[in-house]
C-alpha positions in Angstrom: -18.5 -2.9 -3.6 -15.6 -4.6 -1.8 -13.3 -7.5 -3.1 -11.4 -9.7 -0.7 -7.9 -10.7 -1.6 -6.6 -13.7 0.5 -2.9 -13.1 0.1 -1.4 -14.2 -3.0 -1.7 -17.4 -5.3 0.3 -20.3 -3.7 2.3 -23.3 -5.4 1.7 -26.6 -4.4 3.1 -29.7 -5.5 2.5 -33.4 -5.6 6.7 -33.6 -5.1 8.2 -31.0 -7.0 5.3 -29.7 -9.6 3.2 -26.7 -8.5 -0.6 -26.2 -9.1 -1.6 -22.7 -7.7 -4.4 -23.0 -4.2 -5.6 -20.3 -2.5 -4.3 -20.8 1.2 -7.0 -18.7 3.4 -4.9 -18.7 6.5 -3.4 -15.4 7.5 -4.2 -11.6 7.3 -6.7 -11.0 4.9 -6.5 -7.6 3.1 -10.0 -5.8 1.9 -9.2 -3.7 -1.0 -12.2 -2.0 -2.6 -13.2 -2.8 -6.5 -12.1 -0.2 -8.6 -10.1 1.7 -6.3 -6.6 2.8 -7.1 -5.0 -0.1 -5.2 -7.0 -2.9 -7.0 -6.0 -1.2 -10.4 -2.2 -1.1 -9.3 -2.5 -4.9 -8.2 -4.6 -5.6 -11.6 -1.7 -4.0 -13.7 1.3 -5.9 -11.6 -0.9 -9.1 -12.4 -1.3 -8.3 -15.9 2.1 -7.7 -16.7 4.0 -10.1 -18.8 7.4 -8.8 -19.2 9.5 -9.6 -16.2 11.0 -5.9 -15.9 8.1 -4.0 -16.4 6.4 -6.2 -13.9 9.1 -5.8 -10.8 9.1 -1.9 -11.9 5.3 -2.1 -11.4 5.9 -4.0 -8.0 8.4 -1.8 -6.8 6.0 1.5 -7.4 3.6 -0.1 -5.3 5.8 -1.0 -2.6 7.0 2.5 -2.4 3.5 3.9 -2.6 2.2 1.8 0.2 5.1 1.4 2.7 3.1 1.4 5.8 0.0 -1.3 7.0 -1.3 -4.2 5.4 -1.0 -2.8 2.3 2.7 -3.8 2.4 1.9 -7.2 3.0 0.8 -7.3 -0.7 3.6 -5.8 -1.8 5.6 -8.3 -0.3 3.5 -11.1 -1.2 4.1 -9.8 -4.8 7.7 -9.8 -4.7 8.1 -13.2 -3.0 5.8 -14.6 -6.3 7.5 -12.6 -8.6 11.1 -13.9 -7.3 9.9 -17.7 -7.0 8.7 -17.5 -10.5 12.0 -16.0 -11.5 13.7 -18.9 -9.6 15.9 -15.9 -7.8 15.7 -17.9 -4.1 17.6 -15.9 -2.1 15.3 -12.8 -2.9 12.6 -15.1 -2.1 13.6 -15.6 1.5 14.5 -12.0 1.9 11.0 -11.0 1.1 9.4 -13.8 2.6 10.8 -13.3 5.7 9.9 -9.4 5.7 6.4 -10.9 4.9 6.3 -13.2 8.1 7.7 -10.0 9.9 4.3 -8.5 8.7 1.9 -11.5 9.0 3.3 -14.5 10.8 0.5 -16.5 10.3 0.7 -16.2 6.3 0.2 -19.9 5.3 0.8 -19.0 1.7 3.9 -17.2 2.0 5.1 -20.5 4.1 4.4 -22.8 1.1 6.3 -20.5 -0.8 9.1 -20.8 0.9 9.2 -24.3 1.1 8.9 -24.6 -2.7 11.8 -22.2 -2.9 14.2 -24.1 -0.3 12.8 -27.3 -2.6 14.0 -26.0 -6.0 17.3 -24.5 -4.4 18.3 -27.9 -2.3 18.5 -26.0 0.8 17.5 -28.6 3.4 18.0 -26.1 6.5 15.9 -23.4 5.0 13.3 -26.1 3.8 12.9 -27.3 7.6 12.6 -23.8 8.9 10.0 -23.2 6.5 8.3 -26.4 7.6 8.4 -25.2 11.3 6.9 -21.8 10.3 4.2 -23.9 8.8 3.6 -26.4 11.8 3.3 -23.5 13.8 0.9 -21.8 11.8 -1.4 -24.5 11.3 -1.4 -25.3 15.4 -2.1 -21.4 16.0 -5.2 -21.4 13.4 -6.5 -25.0 15.3 -6.3 -23.5 18.9 -7.9 -20.2 17.7 -10.8 -19.3 19.7 -14.2 -18.2 17.9 -14.1 -14.8 17.0 -16.6 -12.4 18.7 -20.2 -12.9 17.1 -19.3 -16.2 15.9 -20.6 -19.2 17.7 -18.3 -22.2 18.6 -20.0 -24.5 16.1 -20.0 -22.1 13.4 -16.1 -21.4 14.1 -15.3 -25.0 14.5 -17.0 -25.8 11.0 -15.4 -22.6 9.2 -11.6 -23.9 10.7 -12.6 -27.2 9.4 -13.3 -25.8 5.9 -10.0 -23.7 5.7 -7.9 -26.5 6.9 -9.6 -28.9 3.8 -8.8 -25.9 1.6 -5.2 -26.2 2.5 -4.7 -29.9 2.5 -2.9 -30.4 -0.9 -0.1 -27.6 0.5 0.2 -29.1 3.7 0.7 -32.6 1.6 3.2 -30.8 -0.5 5.2 -29.6 2.5 5.1 -32.9 4.9 6.2 -34.6 1.5 9.2 -32.1 1.1 10.5 -32.6 4.3 10.2 -36.5 4.6 11.9 -36.8 1.2 14.6 -34.3 2.5 15.3 -36.1 5.6 15.5 -39.4 3.1 17.8 -38.2 1.1 20.4 -37.0 3.9 23.7 -39.4 3.4 25.1 -38.4 6.8 23.0 -41.3 8.7 22.9 -38.9 12.1 21.6 -36.1 10.3 19.0 -38.0 8.0 17.5 -39.5 11.9 17.6 -36.1 13.7 15.6 -34.6 10.4 13.3 -37.3 10.5 12.8 -36.9 14.2 12.2 -33.3 13.4 9.6 -34.2 10.9 7.5 -36.2 13.4 7.9 -33.5 15.9 6.4 -30.7 13.3 3.5 -32.7 12.0 2.6 -35.0 14.8 -0.6 -36.3 13.2 0.7 -36.6 9.9 0.4 -40.2 8.7 3.9 -40.0 7.6 5.1 -39.4 11.4 5.7 -43.1 12.4 7.2 -43.8 9.2 9.8 -41.2 9.9 9.9 -42.3 13.2 10.7 -45.6 12.7 13.3 -44.9 10.0 15.0 -42.6 12.2 14.8 -45.4 15.3 16.3 -48.1 12.7 19.2 -45.2 11.6 20.2 -44.5 14.9 20.6 -48.5 15.5 23.0 -48.7 12.7 24.9 -45.8 13.8 25.2 -47.4 17.4 23.6 -44.6 19.2 21.5 -46.5 21.7 19.9 -43.9 23.7 19.0 -42.4 20.6 17.5 -45.7 19.0 15.6 -46.3 22.4 14.0 -42.9 23.0 13.1 -42.9 19.2 11.5 -46.4 19.2 9.5 -45.6 22.2 8.1 -42.6 20.8 7.1 -44.5 17.5 5.6 -47.0 19.5 3.7 -44.7 21.3 2.5 -43.5 18.0 1.7 -47.0 16.7 1.6 -49.9 18.9 1.5 -51.9 16.3 4.4 -50.9 14.4 6.0 -54.3 13.4 9.6 -53.2 12.5 9.7 -51.1 16.1 8.4 -54.2 18.2 11.1 -56.4 16.5 13.9 -53.7 16.9 13.1 -53.1 20.6 12.5 -57.0 21.5 16.0 -57.7 19.6 17.6 -54.9 21.5 16.1 -55.9 24.9 16.9 -59.5 24.5 20.2 -59.1 23.3 21.1 -56.9 26.0 19.3 -59.1 28.8 17.3 -56.0 29.9 13.5 -55.4 30.5 12.9 -59.2 29.7 9.0 -59.1 30.1 8.7 -56.1 27.9 10.8 -57.9 25.2 9.0 -61.0 25.4 5.5 -59.1 25.0 7.1 -57.3 22.1 8.3 -60.3 20.5 5.0 -62.6 20.9 2.9 -59.6 19.8 5.4 -59.2 16.3 4.8 -62.9 16.0 1.2 -62.9 16.0 1.1 -59.4 13.6 3.2 -61.5 11.0 0.6 -64.4 11.0 -2.2 -61.7 10.2 -0.3 -59.3 8.1 -1.8 -58.2 4.2 0.6 -58.0 1.4 0.8 -54.5 0.4 -0.2 -53.6 -2.8 2.8 -54.0 -5.5 4.9 -56.1 -3.6 5.2 -59.5 -5.2 3.9 -62.7 -3.0 7.7 -63.9 -3.4 9.0 -61.2 -1.6 6.3 -60.8 0.7 6.6 -64.2 2.0 10.5 -63.7 2.2 9.7 -60.5 4.1 7.2 -62.1 6.7 9.3 -65.2 7.4 12.1 -63.1 8.1 10.4 -60.9 10.5 8.6 -63.8 12.2 12.2 -65.4 12.3 13.3 -62.1 14.2 10.2 -62.6 16.5 10.8 -66.3 17.4 14.9 -65.6 17.5 14.2 -63.2 20.4 11.7 -65.3 22.0 14.6 -68.0 22.3 17.5 -65.5 23.6 14.9 -64.5 26.1 14.6 -67.9 27.4 18.3 -68.2 27.2 18.5 -65.2 29.3 16.3 -66.9 31.7 17.8 -70.0 31.8 14.9 -71.8 30.2 16.9 -73.6 27.7 14.3 -76.5 26.5 11.8 -73.4 25.6 14.9 -71.5 24.0 15.8 -74.6 21.6 12.1 -74.7 20.4 12.0 -71.1 19.6 15.4 -71.0 18.3 14.7 -74.2 16.1 11.5 -72.5 14.6 13.1 -69.7 13.5 16.1 -71.3 12.1 14.3 -71.8 8.4 12.5 -68.7 8.5 16.1 -66.6 8.8 18.2 -68.6 6.0 17.5 -65.5 3.8 19.7 -63.2 5.7 22.9 -64.8 6.7 23.7 -62.8 10.0 20.6 -63.0 11.9 20.9 -66.8 10.8 24.0 -67.3 11.9 23.2 -65.3 15.2 20.1 -67.4 15.6 22.2 -70.9 15.3 25.1 -69.6 17.3 22.2 -69.3 19.9 21.2 -72.1 19.7 24.5 -74.1 20.0 24.5 -72.5 23.9 21.3 -73.7 24.6 22.4 -76.9 23.5 25.3 -77.0 25.7 23.4 -75.7 28.6 21.5 -79.1 28.0 24.5 -81.2 27.6 23.6 -81.9 24.1 26.6 -82.2 22.3 25.4 -83.2 18.9 22.8 -80.5 18.5 25.5 -78.1 20.2 27.6 -79.1 16.9 25.2 -79.1 14.5 24.2 -75.8 15.5 27.3 -74.1 15.6 28.3 -75.8 12.1 25.5 -74.0 10.7 26.5 -70.9 12.3 30.2 -71.0 11.1 29.0 -72.2 7.3 27.9 -68.5 6.3 29.9 -65.5 5.9 28.8 -63.3 9.1 30.5 -62.2 12.0 29.6 -65.0 14.0 31.6 -67.6 11.5 34.9 -67.1 13.7 33.0 -67.6 17.0 31.1 -70.8 15.9 34.2 -72.1 14.8 36.0 -71.4 18.0 33.1 -73.1 19.8 33.3 -76.3 17.6 37.3 -76.4 18.4 36.3 -76.6 21.7 33.9 -79.2 21.4 36.3 -81.3 19.7 39.0 -80.6 22.0 36.6 -81.5 25.2 36.0 -85.0 23.3 39.2 -86.1 22.1 40.8 -88.6 24.4 43.6 -87.7 27.2 46.8 -88.6 26.2 48.6 -91.2 28.2 51.5 -90.3 29.9 55.2 -92.2 29.0 
């Protein structure tokens, strides 16, 4: 009788809580039931005293230094040191295990868990990279000899489904680590790295969106544009990215046709967006109003750039009440509106718009006040000569 051992028990977590699950991807070792090796492994698993268990593992490793049984030995070491929370030892034996069995998905999960518990972000992403490569190679693997493509596809699907919880754990671990970074540049880079490692993950679009917004905050426009366009390729209806690009292009007077299309699409999405669970009606309305206002303000700025001042006034006027919850974008919108009115020689409209822009604390307060002084000076009667 033969007993099939699929490398060791793996620990999976919804976030950081562990639950055992067999990996089913990687090298498999066939051990005869009742054999000496089988008895040795059973003794290791039955041992409850840590010192005694480690001594048994050492003995097993020394007796089986060659071939696949050393895979089982290194696996036992990884699990022992993981339970003992000796994370550097986990990494040491995990690396040895990968050298013998590069596609050991169980090992990747255990390495992720160790890095998680230690708080080692670099190790975490290295292990995540290993897991991603294992999954990609497994998906691309051709049917073994004697197995039909249909049967192999079904077997692959079954194995991938069996490791879904582990994959989810790895993805959540990497995403969480990325978001927790205090350094904005590192945060964005790790989120992009995650999205590249797991492009099919439902978290990939969210990670790219957050990275693009982070690059915008650090004023790294080339990286922001690169990341935002990647996010839009993944999800053409990504509202936050549509607004980000429409705003950026309109402000920089670049790719105005694309900016206009993005702004119009964003405005339409605001009209049909559904409130997520757990968000209150007032908070949702505030969010949608702000997003719709940003879309309209971008359209107004585009019309300003194209010297279509009546259309600019219309869009910017509609945007104003929607943006009042955010002083900075409201002031910017009114500052733009002031210029649109000036271009139409509507002094009263311009004065009111600049007054609105100066009424809130924002970077536009000073410039708006300067424009009001200019309007006042232009209207003042010329002094008569003496």
